[in-house]
N, C-alpha and C positions, 0 to 999 in steps of 0.2 A: 555180160554185165560190164558196165563201165565204172569201175570202182573209183577211178580218179575223179570222175564227175561228181560223185557223191561226197567225197572227203575233201574237195577243194575248199580253200579259205572262203569265208563269207564276206560279202561286201558290207560296208558299214551300214548301209540303209536296210540290210536284212536283219540286223541285230536289234533286239529290244532289251530293256532293262526295267527292273522293278525292285522295290525295297523288300528284301526277304527277312527271315527270322533273324533276330538280333541286330536289326538295322543294317544288315549287309546288302550291298547292291549286287543283284543277281543278273546275269546276262543270259538271254535265251533267244530262240527263233520261233516264229509262228509255225503252227502245224501245216499251213499251206506251203511254207518253205521246205518242210520235210517232203511233202508230196511232190514238189517240183524236183527235188533231188532224186526221188524214187523214179520219176519219169525219165530224168536224165541218165540214171544209172541202169535201170532195168528196161525202160521203154514202156510206153502206154499200153495197158492191158496185161502187163507182166507182174503186177503187184495188186494186192487187195487187202482190205481191212475188215475186221469183224469186231463188234463191240458188244459186250455183255455187261449190263448194270449189276453191280454188287450191292449197292445201297443207294440212297438218294444223293450221295456225294462221291461215290467211288465206282469206277468201271474197270473191267478187264478188257484190254485191247489186244487183238491178235493181228500181226502183220504177216501176210503170206507173200513170198516172192518166188518167181519162177527161175530156177537155176538149173542149167543143163536139161531143160525140158520137164523138170519135176518141181512141185511146189514144196517149199521149205517154210516152216512157220516159226515165228518168234512171238512171245507174249510178255506183257508187263501190266502193271496196274497204273491207273491214272487218278489224280487227286486235284481238287481245286486248290489253286495257289494262294488265294486270299479269301477272307470272309466276305460274305455277301455275293451279289452278282448271280450269274447262272452257273450253279455249282456243277451240274452234270456236263454242260457244254465245256466248261473249263477242264473238267476231269478227262473228257474225251481228247481234247487238244493236248493235255499233259501226257496221256497214254500214248498218243501218236508220236510225240517227241521222244518219249522213253523207248518206244520200239525202234525208232530210227537209230538209236545208239548201237543196236545189235548188228546193223549193216554198215556202221561207221559214220553215220550222219550226226554231226555236232557232238560227237563223243567228248571232245575237249571241254565243252561247256559244263559237263558234269563232274569234271575233275576238280579237286579242291585247290584251284589255281585261279589267278586272274586271267582274263581273256582280252587280247588286244585286237581290234579290227584288222583284218588282213590275215588272221589265222595264227598269229604268234602267241604262244603261251608265256605269260609273265611269271614272275617268281612265285613260289608257293606262299599262300597266305600265312601258314604257320608250319613249323617243322613237323614232319610225320613221326609218330612214335616208332621206336625201333621194334621190328617184328621178330618173333622167334619162331622157329619151325614148330608145327603142331605135332603132338605126340603120335607115334605110329599106332595104327589100328588096322584091322583086316582090310578096310577099304580106304585108308588114308584119313578118316575122320575120327572124331571122339564120340563114342557110343555110350548112351546111358538113358536114364529116365528124366524127362523134362519136368521140373518141379518149381513151384513158387515158394520161396523161403526167405523170411526177413525182408530186407530192403530189395532183394531180387524177387519182387512180387509178381512178375509177369504182367505188369500194368503199363500201358502205353502212356508216355508223358512227353511233353515238349520242353526242351531246354534251349538256351541261347544258341547252341550249336546244332539244333535240329531235334527230330523225334528220336526217342530211345525206348527200348523195351528190355529190361533186365530179367534174367531168370538163372536157374542153375540146372546143370546136367549132373545127375547123381548116379553113382554105381557103388552099391555096398555102403561103407561108411565114408566114402570119398565123394566130393562134389566139386564142380568147376563153375565159376561165375562166367556167364555169357551175356553179352549185350548186343542186341540188334539195333541198327541205326537206320534212320530215315525210311526209305521205301521198304526195306527189309522189315523194320519194326512195324510199319503200318500193315504190310501184307500178313505178317505173322499174327497180328492182333485179330485179323478176320478169321483165322482158323483156331482161335483160342480154345474153344471147347474140345476140338479134336486133338490139339497139341498137348494140352496140360495133362500131366501124368502119363504121357505116351512114351514109348521107346523111340528115340530119335538118334540120328547121326548128325553132328554139327561140324562145320569146317570154318576156318578163319585164321586170324593172326593174333598173337599174344602181345600184351604190353605189361610191363611191371608197374604196379601201383603201390603207394605207401599211405598208410592211414595212421594218424596220430592216436595213440591209445595209452592213456595214463601218462607215464613219464617216458615212454619209449615209442618206437615206431613199429608198426606191423606191416610187413611186406606180403603181397599176394599178386597173383596173375589174373588178368581178365582176357577172355577170348572174345574178340570182336568178330561177330558173325558175318560170314560171306555166303554161306549156303547151309540149308538144313533139310534133312530128309526124314519124314515121318511115315507112319503106316498108310496114310491116305493123302499125303501132300508132299510136294517138293518146292522149295522157294530158294532162288528164283526157279520158275518152271523150266524144265529141260526143253531144248529145241526139239521140235517134232518134224520129222521128214515124211512127207507123203509118199506112198508107194504107188507105182503105176498099176492101173487096173488090170492090164495083161502083161505077161512076160514077153520076151522077144519072140519066142517060138509061137506063142498064141497070136501075137500081133501079126507075124508074117503069114500065118494060116488064114487069118481074117482078111488080110489084104489080097491074098491069092484067090480066095473064094469070091470076094467082091469083084475082082477083075474078071474072073471066069463068068460070073453072072451078067457082067456088063457087055460081054461079047455076043 
Protein backbone atom coordinates (compact mmCIF):
# COMPACT_ATOMS: atom_id res chain seq x y z
CA UNK A 1 0.00 0.00 0.00
CA UNK A 2 1.25 3.46 -0.90
CA UNK A 3 -0.30 5.56 1.87
CA UNK A 4 1.56 8.70 0.85
CA UNK A 5 -0.17 8.63 -2.54
CA UNK A 6 -3.61 8.45 -0.89
CA UNK A 7 -3.14 11.24 1.66
CA UNK A 8 -1.22 13.66 -0.58
CA UNK A 9 -2.66 17.22 -0.84
CA UNK A 10 -5.29 17.76 -3.52
CA UNK A 11 -4.77 19.99 -6.51
CA UNK A 12 -7.09 23.00 -6.66
CA UNK A 13 -8.90 21.61 -9.71
CA UNK A 14 -9.79 18.44 -7.75
CA UNK A 15 -11.73 20.37 -5.10
CA UNK A 16 -15.43 21.16 -5.36
CA UNK A 17 -17.64 23.39 -3.24
CA UNK A 18 -21.35 23.75 -2.50
CA UNK A 19 -23.57 25.66 -0.12
CA UNK A 20 -24.31 23.41 2.84
CA UNK A 21 -26.61 23.66 5.84
CA UNK A 22 -26.74 27.07 7.46
CA UNK A 23 -25.31 28.71 4.32
CA UNK A 24 -21.84 27.32 4.99
CA UNK A 25 -19.53 26.69 2.04
CA UNK A 26 -18.51 23.02 2.05
CA UNK A 27 -15.45 21.64 0.25
CA UNK A 28 -15.44 18.10 -1.12
CA UNK A 29 -13.96 15.85 -3.81
CA UNK A 30 -15.71 13.76 -6.44
CA UNK A 31 -16.10 10.01 -5.89
CA UNK A 32 -13.95 9.45 -9.00
CA UNK A 33 -11.12 11.28 -7.22
CA UNK A 34 -11.45 8.82 -4.33
CA UNK A 35 -11.20 5.95 -6.83
CA UNK A 36 -8.09 7.48 -8.40
CA UNK A 37 -6.48 7.65 -4.94
CA UNK A 38 -7.43 4.01 -4.28
CA UNK A 39 -5.77 3.03 -7.57
CA UNK A 40 -2.67 4.99 -6.58
CA UNK A 41 -2.60 3.62 -3.04
CA UNK A 42 -3.57 -0.02 -3.46
CA UNK A 43 -3.22 -0.64 -7.17
CA UNK A 44 -5.88 -1.57 -9.73
CA UNK A 45 -7.74 -4.73 -8.72
CA UNK A 46 -6.80 -4.45 -5.05
CA UNK A 47 -9.92 -2.61 -3.95
CA UNK A 48 -13.66 -3.05 -4.50
CA UNK A 49 -16.98 -1.46 -3.59
CA UNK A 50 -20.32 -2.94 -2.58
CA UNK A 51 -23.52 -0.88 -2.39
CA UNK A 52 -26.75 -1.84 -0.59
CA UNK A 53 -29.79 0.50 -0.83
CA UNK A 54 -31.32 1.27 2.58
CA UNK A 55 -34.14 3.47 1.29
CA UNK A 56 -34.90 5.56 -1.80
CA UNK A 57 -32.36 8.13 -0.55
CA UNK A 58 -29.86 6.24 1.60
CA UNK A 59 -27.32 3.53 0.82
CA UNK A 60 -24.75 1.53 2.73
CA UNK A 61 -21.39 1.42 0.97
CA UNK A 62 -18.67 -1.13 1.78
CA UNK A 63 -15.08 -0.55 0.71
CA UNK A 64 -12.82 -3.59 0.53
CA UNK A 65 -9.06 -3.17 0.23
CA UNK A 66 -6.41 -5.86 -0.06
CA UNK A 67 -3.76 -5.48 2.64
CA UNK A 68 -0.99 -8.07 3.10
CA UNK A 69 -2.89 -10.44 0.82
CA UNK A 70 -6.16 -10.23 2.80
CA UNK A 71 -9.33 -8.25 2.23
CA UNK A 72 -10.17 -5.66 4.87
CA UNK A 73 -13.62 -4.04 4.79
CA UNK A 74 -14.85 -0.60 5.83
CA UNK A 75 -18.44 0.63 5.60
CA UNK A 76 -20.47 3.80 6.01
CA UNK A 77 -23.78 5.29 4.94
CA UNK A 78 -24.29 7.65 2.00
CA UNK A 79 -26.89 10.44 1.74
CA UNK A 80 -27.91 12.93 -0.96
CA UNK A 81 -26.38 16.30 -0.14
CA UNK A 82 -29.09 18.47 -1.64
CA UNK A 83 -32.82 18.25 -2.33
CA UNK A 84 -33.83 17.16 -5.80
CA UNK A 85 -31.58 15.57 -8.38
CA UNK A 86 -30.73 11.86 -8.49
CA UNK A 87 -30.89 11.02 -4.80
CA UNK A 88 -29.52 7.47 -4.92
CA UNK A 89 -26.69 8.42 -7.28
CA UNK A 90 -25.69 11.26 -4.94
CA UNK A 91 -25.97 8.92 -1.95
CA UNK A 92 -23.62 6.37 -3.56
CA UNK A 93 -21.07 9.10 -4.31
CA UNK A 94 -21.35 10.37 -0.73
CA UNK A 95 -20.91 6.86 0.66
CA UNK A 96 -17.77 6.30 -1.44
CA UNK A 97 -16.29 9.57 -0.15
CA UNK A 98 -17.14 8.65 3.43
CA UNK A 99 -15.52 5.22 3.08
CA UNK A 100 -12.41 6.88 1.69
CA UNK A 101 -11.91 8.57 5.07
CA UNK A 102 -11.16 5.23 6.70
CA UNK A 103 -8.03 4.78 4.59
CA UNK A 104 -7.02 8.45 4.90
CA UNK A 105 -8.46 9.91 1.69
CA UNK A 106 -9.75 13.50 2.16
CA UNK A 107 -10.17 12.98 5.90
CA UNK A 108 -9.28 16.64 6.50
CA UNK A 109 -12.32 17.76 4.54
CA UNK A 110 -14.60 16.19 7.17
CA UNK A 111 -13.03 17.99 10.09
CA UNK A 112 -14.77 21.12 11.37
CA UNK A 113 -12.12 23.34 9.82
CA UNK A 114 -11.62 25.31 6.68
CA UNK A 115 -9.59 23.70 3.89
CA UNK A 116 -7.08 25.50 1.71
CA UNK A 117 -6.08 24.12 -1.72
CA UNK A 118 -2.73 22.43 -1.41
CA UNK A 119 -3.71 20.52 1.71
CA UNK A 120 -3.28 23.09 4.50
CA UNK A 121 -5.91 23.18 7.20
CA UNK A 122 -7.05 26.64 8.15
CA UNK A 123 -8.17 27.83 11.56
CA UNK A 124 -11.11 26.11 13.21
CA UNK A 125 -14.46 27.61 12.34
CA UNK A 126 -15.46 27.77 16.00
CA UNK A 127 -13.90 26.75 19.32
CA UNK A 128 -14.41 23.08 20.18
CA UNK A 129 -16.24 22.51 23.47
CA UNK A 130 -14.06 21.26 26.30
CA UNK A 131 -14.36 17.49 26.57
CA UNK A 132 -14.45 15.57 29.82
CA UNK A 133 -13.42 11.96 30.31
CA UNK A 134 -16.35 9.60 30.05
CA UNK A 135 -17.32 7.66 33.18
CA UNK A 136 -15.70 4.31 33.75
CA UNK A 137 -17.69 1.19 32.89
CA UNK A 138 -16.81 -2.42 32.31
CA UNK A 139 -15.91 -1.74 28.67
CA UNK A 140 -15.20 2.01 28.73
CA UNK A 141 -18.72 3.09 27.75
CA UNK A 142 -21.88 4.19 29.54
CA UNK A 143 -24.41 1.34 29.83
CA UNK A 144 -28.16 1.73 30.16
CA UNK A 145 -31.53 1.63 28.41
CA UNK A 146 -32.10 3.97 25.46
CA UNK A 147 -35.29 5.93 26.10
CA UNK A 148 -37.17 8.87 24.60
CA UNK A 149 -38.01 11.39 27.31
CA UNK A 150 -39.15 15.01 27.12
CA UNK A 151 -37.18 17.05 24.60
CA UNK A 152 -34.78 14.10 24.26
CA UNK A 153 -37.44 12.43 22.12
CA UNK A 154 -35.21 10.28 19.86
CA UNK A 155 -36.46 12.27 16.85
CA UNK A 156 -34.17 13.22 13.98
CA UNK A 157 -34.14 16.94 13.28
CA UNK A 158 -32.06 19.38 11.25
CA UNK A 159 -30.40 22.41 12.87
CA UNK A 160 -28.21 25.19 11.43
CA UNK A 161 -25.21 23.12 12.58
CA UNK A 162 -26.41 19.84 11.03
CA UNK A 163 -28.54 16.83 11.91
CA UNK A 164 -29.10 15.91 15.56
CA UNK A 165 -30.93 13.10 17.34
CA UNK A 166 -31.31 13.52 21.15
CA UNK A 167 -32.21 10.74 23.60
CA UNK A 168 -31.45 9.53 27.11
CA UNK A 169 -29.65 6.51 28.48
CA UNK A 170 -31.36 5.49 31.71
CA UNK A 171 -30.27 3.20 34.54
CA UNK A 172 -32.49 3.04 37.61
CA UNK A 173 -33.47 6.57 38.65
CA UNK A 174 -30.51 8.13 36.83
CA UNK A 175 -30.36 9.17 33.20
CA UNK A 176 -27.87 10.80 30.85
CA UNK A 177 -28.70 13.12 27.96
CA UNK A 178 -27.05 11.94 24.74
CA UNK A 179 -26.99 13.68 21.35
CA UNK A 180 -26.01 12.02 18.08
CA UNK A 181 -24.81 14.36 15.32
CA UNK A 182 -24.85 14.32 11.51
CA UNK A 183 -24.21 10.84 10.00
CA UNK A 184 -24.35 9.23 13.44
CA UNK A 185 -27.81 10.74 13.95
CA UNK A 186 -29.02 9.65 10.52
CA UNK A 187 -27.66 6.12 10.87
CA UNK A 188 -29.21 5.74 14.34
CA UNK A 189 -32.57 6.90 13.00
CA UNK A 190 -32.59 3.91 10.62
CA UNK A 191 -32.41 1.45 13.53
CA UNK A 192 -34.96 3.38 15.59
CA UNK A 193 -37.33 0.47 16.18
CA UNK A 194 -34.48 -1.77 17.32
CA UNK A 195 -32.70 0.83 19.44
CA UNK A 196 -35.60 2.38 21.35
CA UNK A 197 -35.95 0.83 24.83
CA UNK A 198 -32.98 -1.48 24.17
CA UNK A 199 -29.92 -1.95 26.36
CA UNK A 200 -27.05 -0.02 24.80
CA UNK A 201 -23.51 1.09 25.47
CA UNK A 202 -22.68 4.65 24.40
CA UNK A 203 -19.30 6.33 23.93
CA UNK A 204 -18.43 9.97 23.38
CA UNK A 205 -17.32 13.21 25.01
CA UNK A 206 -19.08 15.47 27.49
CA UNK A 207 -19.85 19.18 27.44
CA UNK A 208 -21.23 21.30 30.26
CA UNK A 209 -24.50 23.04 29.37
CA UNK A 210 -26.47 25.72 31.24
CA UNK A 211 -30.22 26.29 31.06
CA UNK A 212 -32.00 29.41 32.34
CA UNK A 213 -34.65 28.20 34.76
CA UNK A 214 -36.74 30.74 36.64
CA UNK A 215 -34.43 33.13 38.42
CA UNK A 216 -31.42 30.79 38.36
CA UNK A 217 -29.30 28.65 36.08
CA UNK A 218 -29.52 24.88 35.80
CA UNK A 219 -26.26 23.13 34.83
CA UNK A 220 -26.11 19.67 33.28
CA UNK A 221 -23.89 17.52 31.06
CA UNK A 222 -24.49 16.27 27.54
CA UNK A 223 -22.76 13.26 26.04
CA UNK A 224 -22.01 13.82 22.34
CA UNK A 225 -22.15 10.39 20.75
CA UNK A 226 -19.18 8.91 18.90
CA UNK A 227 -20.18 5.23 19.06
CA UNK A 228 -23.15 3.14 20.19
CA UNK A 229 -23.46 -0.61 20.60
CA UNK A 230 -26.89 -2.25 20.84
CA UNK A 231 -28.19 -5.82 20.84
CA UNK A 232 -28.29 -6.04 17.04
CA UNK A 233 -26.32 -3.03 15.80
CA UNK A 234 -23.07 -1.12 16.18
CA UNK A 235 -22.68 2.44 14.84
CA UNK A 236 -20.25 3.16 13.27
CA UNK A 237 -19.97 -0.41 12.03
CA UNK A 238 -16.77 -2.15 13.14
CA UNK A 239 -14.08 -2.87 10.62
CA UNK A 240 -14.38 -6.41 9.32
CA UNK A 241 -11.29 -8.37 8.36
CA UNK A 242 -11.73 -11.24 5.92
CA UNK A 243 -10.12 -14.53 6.91
CA UNK A 244 -8.14 -16.69 4.45
CA UNK A 245 -10.02 -19.69 3.07
CA UNK A 246 -7.15 -22.04 4.03
CA UNK A 247 -4.56 -21.79 6.78
CA UNK A 248 -0.85 -21.99 5.91
CA UNK A 249 -0.60 -25.76 6.45
CA UNK A 250 -3.63 -26.48 4.29
CA UNK A 251 -2.40 -24.15 1.57
CA UNK A 252 1.04 -25.83 1.53
CA UNK A 253 -0.62 -29.25 1.28
CA UNK A 254 -2.77 -28.14 -1.66
CA UNK A 255 0.23 -26.67 -3.51
CA UNK A 256 2.26 -29.86 -2.94
CA UNK A 257 -0.59 -32.03 -4.22
CA UNK A 258 -1.07 -29.91 -7.33
CA UNK A 259 2.65 -30.03 -8.10
CA UNK A 260 2.65 -33.80 -7.71
CA UNK A 261 -0.31 -34.17 -10.04
CA UNK A 262 1.35 -31.94 -12.63
CA UNK A 263 4.40 -34.25 -12.91
